[in-house]
C-alpha positions as CSV (number, residue, x, y, z in Angstrom):
1,X,-41.3,-48.8,-16.3
2,X,-38.7,-50.3,-13.9
3,X,-36.0,-49.8,-16.5
4,X,-37.0,-46.1,-17.0
5,X,-37.0,-45.5,-13.2
6,X,-33.6,-47.1,-12.9
7,X,-32.3,-44.8,-15.7
8,X,-33.6,-41.7,-13.9
9,X,-32.1,-42.8,-10.6
10,X,-28.7,-43.4,-12.2
11,X,-28.7,-39.9,-13.8
12,X,-29.7,-38.4,-10.4
13,X,-26.8,-40.1,-8.7
14,X,-24.4,-38.9,-11.4
15,X,-25.7,-35.3,-11.1
16,X,-25.3,-35.3,-7.4
17,X,-21.7,-36.7,-7.8
18,X,-20.9,-34.0,-10.3
19,X,-22.1,-31.3,-8.0
20,X,-20.0,-32.6,-5.1
21,X,-16.9,-32.5,-7.4
22,X,-17.7,-29.0,-8.6
23,X,-18.5,-27.5,-5.1
24,X,-14.8,-27.2,-4.0
25,X,-13.9,-25.6,-7.3
26,X,-16.7,-23.1,-7.0
27,X,-15.7,-22.3,-3.4
28,X,-12.1,-21.8,-4.6
29,X,-13.3,-19.4,-7.3
30,X,-15.3,-17.5,-4.8
31,X,-12.3,-17.3,-2.5
32,X,-10.2,-15.8,-5.3
33,X,-12.9,-13.2,-5.9
34,X,-12.9,-12.2,-2.3
35,X,-9.1,-11.9,-2.1
36,X,-8.2,-10.1,-5.4
37,X,-4.6,-9.5,-4.3
38,X,-4.0,-13.1,-5.2
39,X,-4.4,-11.9,-8.8
40,X,-3.4,-8.2,-9.0
41,X,-4.7,-7.9,-12.5
42,X,-8.3,-8.3,-11.3
43,X,-7.9,-6.0,-8.2
44,X,-9.8,-2.7,-8.1
45,X,-10.1,0.3,-5.8
46,X,-8.1,0.3,-2.6
47,X,-6.9,-3.3,-3.2
48,X,-5.2,-2.1,-6.4
49,X,-3.5,0.6,-4.5
50,X,-2.2,-1.9,-2.0
51,X,-1.0,-4.2,-4.8
52,X,0.9,-1.4,-6.4
53,X,2.5,-0.6,-3.1
54,X,3.8,-4.2,-3.0
55,X,5.5,-3.6,-6.4
56,X,7.2,-0.5,-5.0
57,X,8.5,-2.3,-2.0
58,X,9.9,-5.0,-4.3
59,X,11.7,-2.3,-6.3
60,X,13.2,-0.8,-3.2
61,X,14.5,-4.2,-2.0
62,X,16.8,-4.3,-5.0
63,X,18.9,-1.6,-3.3
64,X,20.7,-3.2,-0.2
65,X,21.1,0.1,1.6
66,X,17.5,1.0,1.1
67,X,16.4,-2.5,2.1
68,X,18.3,-2.0,5.4
69,X,16.5,1.3,6.0
70,X,13.1,-0.3,5.5
71,X,14.2,-2.9,8.1
72,X,14.8,-0.1,10.6
73,X,11.8,2.1,9.8
74,X,9.0,2.5,12.3
75,X,6.5,3.2,9.5
76,X,6.2,3.8,5.8
77,X,3.9,6.0,3.7
78,X,3.9,4.8,0.1
79,X,2.5,6.8,-2.8
80,X,2.6,4.2,-5.7
81,X,2.2,6.7,-8.5
82,X,1.9,10.5,-8.6
83,X,1.3,10.9,-12.3
84,X,3.2,11.2,-15.6
85,X,4.5,14.0,-17.8
86,X,4.0,16.7,-15.2
87,X,0.6,15.6,-14.0
88,X,0.2,16.6,-10.3
89,X,3.5,18.5,-10.2
90,X,2.5,21.3,-7.9
91,X,-1.0,19.8,-8.4
92,X,-3.7,18.6,-6.1
93,X,-4.9,15.2,-4.9
94,X,-3.6,11.7,-4.7
95,X,-3.6,8.6,-2.5
96,X,-1.2,6.3,-0.7
97,X,-1.0,3.7,2.0
98,X,0.7,3.8,5.4
99,X,1.9,0.9,7.5
100,X,3.6,0.8,10.9
101,X,5.7,-1.7,12.7
102,X,4.0,-3.4,15.6
103,X,5.0,-5.9,18.2
104,X,3.8,-8.7,15.9
105,X,5.1,-7.4,12.7
106,X,3.9,-4.9,10.1
107,X,0.3,-3.5,10.4
108,X,-2.2,-3.8,7.7
109,X,-2.4,-0.6,5.5
110,X,-4.1,2.6,6.5
111,X,-5.3,4.7,3.6
112,X,-4.3,8.3,3.4
113,X,-5.0,10.8,0.6
114,X,-3.0,14.0,0.2
115,X,-4.0,17.5,-0.8
116,X,-0.8,18.4,-2.7
117,X,2.4,16.9,-3.9
118,X,5.0,19.6,-4.7
119,X,8.2,18.8,-6.7
120,X,10.9,21.4,-6.8
121,X,11.7,21.1,-10.4
122,X,8.7,22.0,-12.6
123,X,9.7,20.7,-16.0
124,X,10.4,17.3,-17.6
125,X,10.3,13.9,-16.1
126,X,8.0,10.9,-16.2
127,X,6.5,10.8,-12.7
128,X,6.8,7.7,-10.6
129,X,6.5,6.5,-7.0
130,X,7.3,8.3,-3.8
131,X,8.0,6.6,-0.4
132,X,8.4,8.3,3.0
133,X,10.3,6.1,5.5
134,X,9.2,7.1,9.0
135,X,12.2,6.3,11.0
136,X,10.8,6.8,14.5
137,X,7.6,6.6,16.4
138,X,7.3,10.4,16.5
139,X,7.0,10.5,12.8
140,X,4.4,7.6,12.8
141,X,2.4,9.5,15.5
142,X,1.8,12.3,13.0
143,X,-0.3,9.8,11.0
144,X,-2.1,8.6,14.1
145,X,-2.8,11.8,16.1
146,X,-3.3,14.6,13.5
147,X,-6.2,15.3,11.3
148,X,-4.0,16.7,8.5
149,X,-0.2,16.5,8.3
150,X,2.6,17.5,5.9
151,X,5.8,15.7,5.1
152,X,8.3,18.5,4.7
153,X,11.0,20.3,6.6
154,X,8.4,22.7,8.1
155,X,6.6,19.9,9.9
156,X,9.0,19.9,12.8
157,X,11.2,17.0,12.0
158,X,14.2,16.3,9.8
159,X,13.4,15.2,6.3
160,X,16.3,13.7,4.3
161,X,16.2,12.8,0.6
162,X,17.7,9.4,0.0
163,X,19.2,10.0,-3.4
164,X,21.7,12.7,-2.2
165,X,22.2,11.7,1.4
166,X,25.3,10.1,2.8
167,X,25.1,7.6,5.6
168,X,25.6,10.2,8.3
169,X,22.8,12.3,7.1
170,X,20.5,9.3,6.7
171,X,21.0,8.5,10.4
172,X,19.8,12.0,11.3
173,X,16.5,11.8,9.4
174,X,13.2,11.5,11.1
175,X,11.8,11.0,7.6
176,X,13.7,9.7,4.6
177,X,12.2,10.3,1.2
178,X,12.8,7.9,-1.7
179,X,11.6,8.1,-5.3
180,X,12.1,6.2,-8.5
181,X,11.6,9.3,-10.5
182,X,13.7,9.6,-13.6
183,X,14.6,12.5,-15.8
184,X,14.5,16.1,-14.6
185,X,12.5,15.3,-11.5
186,X,15.2,13.0,-10.1
187,X,17.0,15.8,-8.2
188,X,13.9,17.6,-7.1
189,X,12.6,18.1,-3.5
190,X,9.3,16.3,-3.0
191,X,6.9,17.4,-0.4
192,X,3.4,16.0,0.4
193,X,1.0,18.2,2.2
194,X,-2.6,18.0,3.5
195,X,-2.3,14.3,4.2
196,X,-5.5,13.0,5.8
197,X,-7.2,9.7,6.5
198,X,-9.2,8.3,3.5
199,X,-12.3,7.0,5.1
200,X,-13.9,5.9,1.9
201,X,-11.0,3.6,0.8
202,X,-10.7,2.3,4.4
203,X,-14.4,1.3,4.5
204,X,-14.2,-0.4,1.1
205,X,-11.0,-2.4,1.9
206,X,-12.0,-3.5,5.5
207,X,-15.8,-3.6,5.1
208,X,-16.2,-1.3,8.1
209,X,-15.1,2.0,9.6
210,X,-11.7,1.9,11.2
211,X,-9.5,4.7,12.6
212,X,-5.9,5.1,11.4
213,X,-4.9,4.6,15.1
214,X,-6.5,1.2,15.2
215,X,-5.0,0.1,11.9
216,X,-1.5,1.3,12.5
217,X,-1.5,-0.1,16.0
218,X,-2.1,-3.5,14.5
219,X,-5.7,-3.9,15.6
220,X,-7.1,-4.7,12.1
221,X,-6.7,-7.6,9.7
222,X,-7.4,-8.1,6.0
223,X,-6.6,-10.9,3.6
224,X,-5.7,-8.4,0.9
225,X,-2.9,-7.0,3.0
226,X,-1.0,-10.3,3.2
227,X,1.4,-9.7,0.2
228,X,2.3,-6.2,1.4
229,X,3.1,-7.4,4.9
230,X,5.2,-10.3,3.6
231,X,7.1,-8.0,1.2
232,X,8.0,-5.6,4.1
233,X,9.0,-8.5,6.4
234,X,11.6,-9.9,4.0
């Protein structure tokens, strides 16, 4: 009986020891689940949109002149993908993320959907990413103060397309538009309209309701924004 009790006690000690060893691993696994941007392949919903924006910023960084413009921008609106093979050309609906420069660095992302994305040339091409560099606070204020905005020449500020602009013209732009579009769309004019705050994605990403003003003024934090903020700060 004594030998049997000793065996049970030994097994109990071993079980407790194993649980103590496994606990940090389980906590780490839980942490990875809570911060899916550490593994973009498992991210979903708004986190996936943010992770795709990181890839777009990395692509822009390969162009030294574009990298310098990002360094001067007061804000950025990134549409990671607007469709392929003509999808959404003159069509409706899509989503992107906006960030703004604050006194302490780049803000976390504010989510904005758009009602339409119009591309001047209506045939050919493969789709791609579109980025609007907001070069001054006035352009950023459009995202903060208006219920719906448009990013085009009719919005009251100078919009310059990066691909066909010389340095002098770039300096005059309130908004500079860049796209990695190939094929027939490459020379087209790209305009986003009906841009509005995406409350659903915001709530899912932050776990609570937040206004674009609070986010773009740097009053929000989120672990899933870390890689995007680091990419922009390089």
